[in-house]
C-alpha positions as CSV (number, residue, x, y, z in Angstrom):
1,M,0.0,0.1,0.2
2,L,2.7,2.5,1.2
3,G,4.7,1.5,-2.1
4,S,1.4,2.5,-4.4
5,R,1.0,5.6,-2.5
6,F,4.5,6.9,-3.5
7,A,4.3,5.8,-7.2
8,R,1.3,8.0,-7.4
9,A,3.2,10.7,-5.5
10,T,5.7,10.5,-7.7
11,L,3.6,10.9,-10.5
12,V,1.8,14.0,-9.4
13,V,4.7,15.7,-9.0
14,A,6.4,14.9,-11.8
15,A,3.1,16.0,-13.5
16,L,3.8,19.3,-11.6
17,L,7.4,19.8,-13.1
18,V,6.1,19.1,-17.0
19,T,3.2,22.0,-16.6
20,T,6.0,24.3,-15.0
21,A,8.3,23.4,-17.3
22,C,6.0,23.9,-20.0
23,S,5.0,27.4,-18.5
24,T,7.8,28.9,-18.4
25,A,9.5,28.1,-21.4
26,P,10.5,30.7,-23.5
27,P,8.6,31.0,-26.5
28,P,9.6,29.5,-29.9
29,A,12.2,31.9,-31.8
30,P,10.6,33.9,-34.9
31,D,11.4,32.7,-38.2
32,P,14.1,34.4,-40.0
33,A,13.1,37.2,-42.4
34,P,12.9,36.1,-46.1
35,P,16.0,37.4,-47.8
36,G,16.1,40.8,-48.9
37,E,13.7,41.9,-46.3
38,P,14.7,43.9,-43.2
39,S,14.1,42.0,-39.6
40,G,12.6,43.3,-36.5
41,S,10.1,46.1,-36.8
42,A,9.0,48.6,-39.2
43,P,10.7,51.5,-38.8
44,A,8.5,54.8,-38.1
45,P,6.9,56.9,-40.6
46,D,8.7,60.1,-41.0
47,P,7.1,63.0,-39.5
48,A,5.2,65.0,-41.5
49,P,6.8,68.0,-43.0
50,S,5.8,70.9,-41.5
51,A,3.5,73.5,-42.7
52,A,5.4,77.0,-44.4
53,A,5.5,79.5,-41.9
54,V,2.9,82.2,-42.3
55,D,3.7,86.2,-42.3
56,E,1.3,87.4,-39.9
57,R,2.4,91.0,-40.0
58,S,0.8,93.8,-41.6
59,A,1.2,95.4,-45.2
60,S,2.9,98.1,-43.5
61,E,5.3,96.1,-41.4
62,R,6.3,94.1,-44.7
63,A,6.7,96.7,-46.8
64,L,8.7,98.8,-44.0
65,D,11.2,95.8,-44.1
66,C,11.3,95.4,-48.0
67,L,12.2,98.8,-49.0
68,P,15.4,100.1,-47.7
69,G,18.3,99.6,-50.4
70,R,19.1,100.5,-53.7
71,W,16.7,99.8,-56.7
72,Q,17.4,99.6,-60.4
73,V,14.4,99.8,-63.2
74,D,14.2,96.8,-65.1
75,P,14.8,97.8,-69.1
76,A,12.4,94.8,-69.5
77,S,9.2,96.0,-67.7
78,P,6.3,96.1,-69.9
79,A,5.7,99.3,-68.5
80,W,7.6,100.4,-72.3
81,D,5.1,99.1,-74.4
82,V,2.9,101.8,-74.2
83,P,-0.2,102.0,-76.0
84,A,0.5,105.3,-78.1
85,G,3.9,103.7,-79.3
86,D,5.6,101.3,-80.9
87,A,9.6,100.3,-81.0
88,D,10.2,102.0,-77.3
89,E,13.5,102.0,-76.5
90,V,15.2,102.6,-72.9
91,S,18.6,103.5,-71.7
92,G,20.7,104.5,-69.2
93,T,19.8,103.7,-65.3
94,F,17.1,104.7,-63.3
95,S,17.3,103.8,-59.5
96,V,15.5,104.7,-56.5
97,V,16.8,104.5,-53.1
98,F,15.2,104.1,-49.3
99,D,16.9,104.9,-46.7
100,G,14.7,103.3,-44.2
101,A,14.1,106.6,-42.4
102,G,11.4,108.1,-44.2
103,G,14.2,109.4,-46.8
104,F,14.3,108.4,-50.4
105,G,15.8,109.6,-53.2
106,L,15.7,109.3,-57.5
107,E,18.9,109.1,-59.6
108,Y,18.8,109.3,-63.6
109,H,22.2,108.5,-65.3
110,Q,21.1,109.5,-68.8
111,W,17.9,107.7,-68.5
112,R,16.8,107.4,-72.2
113,I,12.9,106.8,-73.3
114,F,12.7,106.5,-77.2
115,T,9.0,105.9,-78.4
116,E,7.8,106.0,-82.1
117,I,4.8,107.4,-82.8
118,R,2.2,105.0,-84.8
119,D,1.0,107.8,-86.9
120,G,2.4,106.6,-90.2
121,T,4.4,109.8,-90.4
122,G,7.7,108.8,-88.5
123,S,7.2,110.4,-86.0
124,S,8.7,109.7,-82.3
125,V,9.6,111.3,-79.4
126,E,12.9,111.0,-76.8
127,V,13.0,111.9,-73.4
128,I,16.2,112.0,-71.6
129,W,16.1,112.4,-67.9
130,D,19.2,113.3,-65.9
131,G,19.9,114.5,-62.3
132,T,18.6,113.5,-58.8
133,L,15.7,114.4,-56.6
134,I,15.5,113.5,-53.1
135,G,12.6,113.6,-50.7
136,E,10.5,111.4,-48.1
137,Y,8.3,108.4,-47.9
138,T,5.0,107.5,-45.6
139,V,3.5,103.7,-45.8
140,G,-0.2,103.4,-45.5
141,Q,-1.8,100.5,-43.9
142,D,-2.2,98.4,-47.6
143,G,1.6,98.9,-47.6
144,L,1.3,101.8,-50.6
145,V,4.4,103.7,-50.4
146,A,3.6,107.4,-50.8
147,T,6.5,109.6,-51.7
148,S,6.6,113.6,-52.3
149,P,9.9,115.8,-53.1
150,I,11.8,118.0,-51.4
151,D,14.7,118.9,-53.7
152,S,15.1,117.9,-57.3
153,D,18.2,119.2,-60.2
154,V,16.3,116.7,-62.7
155,T,16.2,117.9,-65.8
156,T,14.3,116.2,-69.1
157,T,15.5,116.9,-73.1
158,S,12.3,115.8,-74.9
159,T,12.6,116.0,-78.7
160,M,9.9,115.7,-80.9
161,T,10.2,114.6,-84.6
162,T,7.1,115.3,-87.0
163,A,6.8,115.0,-90.5
164,G,11.3,115.9,-90.2
165,I,10.8,119.1,-88.1
166,V,12.7,118.1,-84.9
167,E,11.7,120.0,-82.0
168,T,13.8,120.3,-78.3
169,D,12.9,121.1,-75.1
170,V,14.9,121.3,-71.8
171,T,12.6,121.2,-68.6
172,D,13.8,121.5,-65.0
173,V,11.5,118.6,-63.0
174,E,10.7,120.7,-59.9
175,R,7.4,118.6,-59.6
176,Q,7.1,115.5,-58.2
177,P,8.8,112.5,-61.2
178,V,6.8,109.7,-61.6
179,P,6.3,106.9,-60.0
180,V,4.7,108.9,-57.6
181,Q,3.8,105.4,-54.9
182,Y,5.1,102.2,-54.4
183,R,4.8,98.9,-54.0
184,C,7.7,96.8,-52.3
185,D,6.9,93.0,-52.4
186,G,9.7,90.8,-51.2
187,D,12.1,91.1,-53.5
188,R,10.4,93.3,-56.0
189,L,9.2,96.5,-55.9
190,T,6.8,98.4,-58.4
191,G,6.5,101.6,-59.7
192,I,2.8,103.1,-59.8
193,V,1.3,106.1,-60.9
194,A,-2.6,107.7,-61.7
195,G,-2.7,109.3,-64.8
196,E,-5.5,112.0,-66.3
197,G,-8.6,110.7,-67.0
198,V,-8.1,107.5,-64.9
199,E,-10.8,106.1,-62.9
200,A,-10.3,107.0,-58.7
201,G,-9.0,104.4,-57.4
202,D,-7.3,102.9,-60.9
203,T,-3.8,102.5,-61.4
204,W,-1.2,102.5,-64.0
205,V,2.0,100.2,-63.2
206,V,4.5,101.9,-65.1
207,Y,8.3,100.6,-63.5
208,D,9.2,97.5,-62.5
209,F,12.2,97.5,-59.8
210,A,13.8,94.1,-60.3
211,E,16.9,94.2,-58.9
212,Q,18.1,95.1,-55.8
213,L,21.4,96.4,-55.2
């Protein structure tokens, strides 16, 4: 009797040992990854690109930051393709300078505009600007830059040819020459003038200043 009890106890202990061994055994190793595939967990996806920073400054603040420096007129501006003429030619240099403190200047060095009139007579007009002008500028809440002259030694030499007759006139430019307003956006400055007969609020874009020096 004692022997049979001992045998049953031995079997129970053996069964417990087997159960414990099965429950604590490490899990089987994962199958190796197929050739050409990386092993381990998948890499985390790249973070989504952040949205471009939005410039929350006002239009006047952006203009004030953009203006300072010397800007040279773009001779390829479409403004030279005026409706009244053809074969327009421009040469020389024309620059505008903003000092960042409310002062500005215009500099003309033999700035020449030549226009052949479309009237079938071979008429033409040539205007040469020369000299400098200094003045002041203010920036409105809409970012539009208004200028007013203080002193000028600018002269214009105008030559009109009509049916073989040449007329030349030299004028001291004491009033504000065009353009009279500007808009500065990033790396580009545009000169604007309102002409006679233009509806209130309309503007003519006359000069593009494409290069900041």
